[in-house]
N, C-alpha and C positions, 0 to 999 in steps of 0.2 A: 363542645359546641362546634357545629359544622359551618361551612361557608354559607349554606342555605339560610341559616338563622342570622347570619351577619350581613348578608348582602342586602343592599338597599339602593337599587339603581334609581328609584324615583323618590324625590325628596317630598314626602307628604307632610305638610305642616301639622296635620292632626295627629301624627304618630311620631313625635320627635323624641328620640332617645337623647338624654342629656349627658349621661355618664358612659364610661366604658367598662365592659366586663373584664374579668381577670385575663381571659385568653386574648382579648383585644389589646390590653395593656402589654402583655407579653409579645404579641405580634408587632405592635408599634415599636417597642424597644428593640426587637430583633431587626426590623427594617431600618430603624435608625442606626443600629450598630453596623449593618452591612454598608449603609451609605457612608458611615464614618470611615470605614476602611477604604472604600472606593475614592471618596473625596480626598482623604489623606494621601493616598497613593498619587493622586494627580497634583494636588497643590504643594506637596512636599518638594516638588521640583523647583518651585519658585524660590523659597528660602535657601535651598541647597545650591541655587545658581552661583552664588558668590563662592561656594566651595568647589562645585563641580567644574567650573570653567578653568581654573588653574590646575586642578587635579588631573583632568583629562587633556589639558592644553588645547582647549577649544575656544572659538570666538563667540561673541554674543549672538551672531547669526546662526552658528551651528547649534547653540543652546536653544534658540528659538525653534529650530527645526525639530530638535528632540522633544520639545514641549508639544509642538503642533502635530508630530507624528502620532501621538496618542489620540489626538482629536480627529485626525483624518481617518485612521484605522477604525476608530469608534463609529465615525459617521458611516463608513462603508459597511460595517457589520450590522448597524442599525437598519440599513436598507435591505440587506440580505435576510435579516431575521424577521422583518416586518410581515412577510407573507406567511410565516409559520407561527407568529406570535400568539395567534388565537386558536391554534390547533392542538395545544398541549396544556396540561395542568400547569398553572403558573408557578407552583412550588417546584416542580421538576425543572422548569425553564430557568428559574432563579438559581437552582443548585448547579445546573450544567454550566451556566455562564460564570458563576462565582468560583467554581473549581478552576476553570480556564484562566480567570483573572489571577487567582492565587499562583498558578504555575508561571504566568507571565511576570508577576512581581518577583518570583524566585529567580527568574532569569536576570532581571535587573540587579538583584542582590549579588549575583555571581559575576556580573560584567566587570571586565578589567580594561576594556577599551571603549572608545566612543561608539563604534559601530555595533558592538554587542549590546551596549546600553540602548542604542537606537532600536535594535531588533526587539529588545525586551519591552520598550515602550509601545512598539507596534502590536506585539502579542497581547500585552496588558489592555491596550485600547480596544482590540478586536472583541475581547470578552467583557471587560469592565464597562465599556461604553453603553452596553445594552441593559445593564442591571438597573440603572435608574428608571428606564421605561417599564421594566417588569415590576418594580416596586410601585410605580405610579398606577399601573394597571391593577395591581392587588389592592391598593388603597381605594381606587375608584369602585372596584367590585364589592368591597366589603364595608364601605362606610358611605352614608348618605351625604349629600352635598352640604347640608347645614353643619356637619361635623368635620368636613375635610379641611377647613382652615386650621382647626386645632390639631388635627392629625399631621397636616403638612408642617405646622409650626414645630411639633415635637420631632418629626423626622428630620427637619432641616436644622435642628440643633446639632445634628451630626457635623454640619459645617463648622459650627461654633466649637464643638468638642474637639474637632481636629485642630482648631486654632489654639485651644486651651491646653489640651493634653498632647496631641500628636506632634504639632510643629515644634513647640519648645523641647519636648522629649527627643524628637528627631534631631534637632540642632545640637542638643546636649550630647547625644550619641555620636553625631558626626564630628563635633569639636573635640571630644575626648577619646574617640576610637577612630572611626572612618565612616564615610557616607554609606558604605555597603550595609552597615548594621541597621540603618533606618529601614531599608527594604526587608531585611530579615525579620525585624519586629512586626512589620505589617503582615508578613506571611504567617507568623505565629498567631496573630489576632484573627486572621482570616480562617485558619484551620479550626479555631474555637467556634467561629460563627457557622462554619459548615456543619459541625456536629449538632448545633442547636437546630439548624434548618432541617436536618435529617430526622432528628428524634422528637422535636417539639412542635414543629409547624404542621398544620393540617393541610390537605389538598385544597387547592383553589381552582375548581373545575366547573363551576355552574355555567360558565359561558359555553362549554362544550355541548350543552343541551340545546343551544340555540341554532337555528338554521343559518348556515354560512357557506360560502364558496369553498369547496374542498381543494380547488387548485390554488397553490400558494401564490403563483404569479398573478392570477386573476384577482385574488384577494388583495394583493398589494396594489394592483392597478385601480381596483375599486375604491380603495382608501385614498390613494393619491388623487384620483380623479373626482372625489366628492367635493363639489363646489363649496359646501358648508365648512369644509376644513381649511380652505385656502388661506383665509385671513389669519387663522390661528397659527398655521405654519409660518406665515410671514412675520408675525409678532415674535414667535420663538426665535427665528433667525436674527431679528433685530436685537433682542435682549442678549443673546449669546455673543454676537459680534462685538458689542460694546464691552461686555464684562470680561471677555478673554484678552482684550488688548492691554489692560493695565496689569493683570495678575502676574504674568511670567516675569516681568521686569521690576516688580515692586521691591524685592529685597535689594537688588543692585541700586535702584533709585534711592532707597532709604539710606543705604550705606554711603554711597558716593555723592549723592546730590543733597541729601538732608543732613549729612555729616554725623549720622548715628553710628557708633561703634558696632561692629558685627556681633560682639558679645552681648549687646543689648537688644538684638533682634528678637530673641525669645520673649523678652519682657513685653515688647509691643504686641506680639501675637497672643501672649498669655492674657494681657489685660483686655485687648479687643475681643478675644474669644469669650472671656468671662461675661462681658457685657452682652455679647451675642447670645449666650446661653439663656440669659434672662429675656432678651429681646424677642427671640424666636417664638416661644409660647405666647407671649403677650401680643405679638403681631398676629399670630394665628387666631387668638380669641377676638382681637379687634376686627379682623376680616370677617369673622362669623357674626359679630355683634353689630358692626357699623356698615358692613358692606365690603366686598372684596375690591371693587373698583375704587371707591374713595380711599381705601388703604393703599392701593397701588399708586394713586395720584400723590398721596403724601410721600411715599417712598421715592417716587420719581423726582419730586421737587427737592427733597433732601439730597438725593444722589447727585443731581445736576450741580447744586451749590457746592457740595463737598468735593466733587471731582475737579471743578474749576479751581478751588482753593488748593487741593492736594497737588495738582500737576504744575502749579505755579510757585510752589514753596522753594525756598533756598535753605541754607543751613538753619536749623531750628533746634530747640531743646528737646530732650527725650519726652517731656511732658506734653509739649505741643504736638509732637509726632503721634503720640498715643491718642490724644484727644481727637485729632483729625481722623485717624484710623477708626476709632470707635464710632464717630458720627457717620463716617462713610459706610460702615457695616450696618448701621441702623437703617440707612437708606436702601442698601442692597437687600436686606432681609424684608423690608417693607414692600419691595417690588417682587422678590422671588416667591414668597409664600402665597400671597393672594393671586398672583398670576398663574401659578401651578394649580391652585384650587379652581380657578375659573376655567383653565384649559381642560381640566379633568371632566368638566360637565359637557364638553363639546361632542365627543364621539358617541355613537351607539354602542351598546354593550357588546355586540358581536364584533366590533372593530376597535375595541379599546386597546388591545395588545398591539395591533398594527399601527394605530394612530400614535400611541406612545413611543413605539420603536422609530417611526418616521420622525416624530418630533425630536427624539433624542439624537437621531442621525443628523438632522438639520442643525441642532444645537452644537453638536461636536464639529461638524464641517464648517459652519460659520465661525465657531470659536477658533478652529484651526486657521481659517483665513484671517481672522482678526489678529491672531498671534503673529502670523507671517507678515501681515500688513504693518503691525506695530514694529516688528523687527526691521522692516524696510524704511519706516519713517525715522526711527531714532538712529543716532550714531553715538559712538563712544569716544570721548576725548582722551588724550594721553594720560590724564590723571584718573581715568576710570569713570568719570561722571557721564551721565547720559544726556545727549543733546536732543532738542526738539520734542521733549516729553510733553510739553504743553499742547503740541499739535494733536497728540493722541487724545488728550482731554477734550479737545473740540470735537473730534470725531465721535467720542463716547457720548458727549452731551447731545449732539445732533441725532444720534440713533435713539437716545432715551426720549427725546421729544416726539419723534415720529412714532415710536412704540406706544407712547402715552395716548396719542390720537387714535392709533389703530386698536388699542385695547378697549377704547370706549365702544367701538362697534362690536368687539367680541363680547363684552358684557351685555350689550343690548340683545345679541343673539341668544346668549344663555338665559337672560331674563324672559325672552319671548317663549323659549322652549319650556322653561319651568313654570310659566304662567304667573310670574311675580314681577313687580315693578323694578326691583333692584336686587342685585346679588353682591 
């Protein structure tokens, strides 16, 4: 089956495919697996923080820089790639950046000093940061809008799978051997994914038949300068800024502020991830069935409540810590999946690659700024506990509320273009 038979840029209610073909199932699984390795490579830094800081003798501020270095380099590469994103077969583009990501992760695995690790994070970000936008463009090209909630739900289970399989396994390897082994394992998984992309994935090049500006710079400027995209870019920035502020310091906060033993960290990630694996597809189905914006509203309300609770916790039991994390991830997924599905309906087909690349760039840059801002807000007490963590919670809540209002106008824009009352 070729991409011509899969592509459905217009969501025609009279021709609604309900299920997925074998190739579509394979493709969704492949895209989810690539996302699994990318997300794992990024979020593994958070639980490894409690191990990396003493191992490399670095401060919380230096660790925050190592985390944000990935985000800033990913943001830069997204902008550089945006002009070329619609000029190549998306399969080849995915393969190119995925190979680069694998080499960057290999450099992290070989790092013996902080500066080499920092370089590895920069290289990994330069290539890995673009992959999410390529995946989104592929999904938008090959699946109609009424199916994208489910597709996004399945692909986003990569985040949950990294919680269930990746982080506990990574912490086990780090605790029983050393932190280098975590990155070596990611390299092995990535090589397997590269083989499947080469031999099983078909070209995704229908967009090359459309008329578009051949000059990469003009193509980039045309996408950035499109007034219809401005609000979507602003919402992407808001969502990322809030999300990235809590993530880098979550393991240190759990250990030092919540009083959870570091050996129990894998249990928290395992249980939270198991619930997220179930939640992701359910949220995807709900966003297709009940509307993407109503689902986003639900997720925003849950997120605001749980962030306020989480950032004000003191010493708690392991059960309480798990429950709070589970509910917080329910809120995160209920925002992430419908927002991505809505955003995918904004760009024209000839600009999907560049739109996704710019969105990914903004996401990474604002996420990097969020990480640095969080590092500047918090301080570390002599006993290792984090001070002023509640202030980060207030910033995250404020960004979530503004994003909720802005997303209302995004969904109105999508509804007007699709000719329907709600999406």
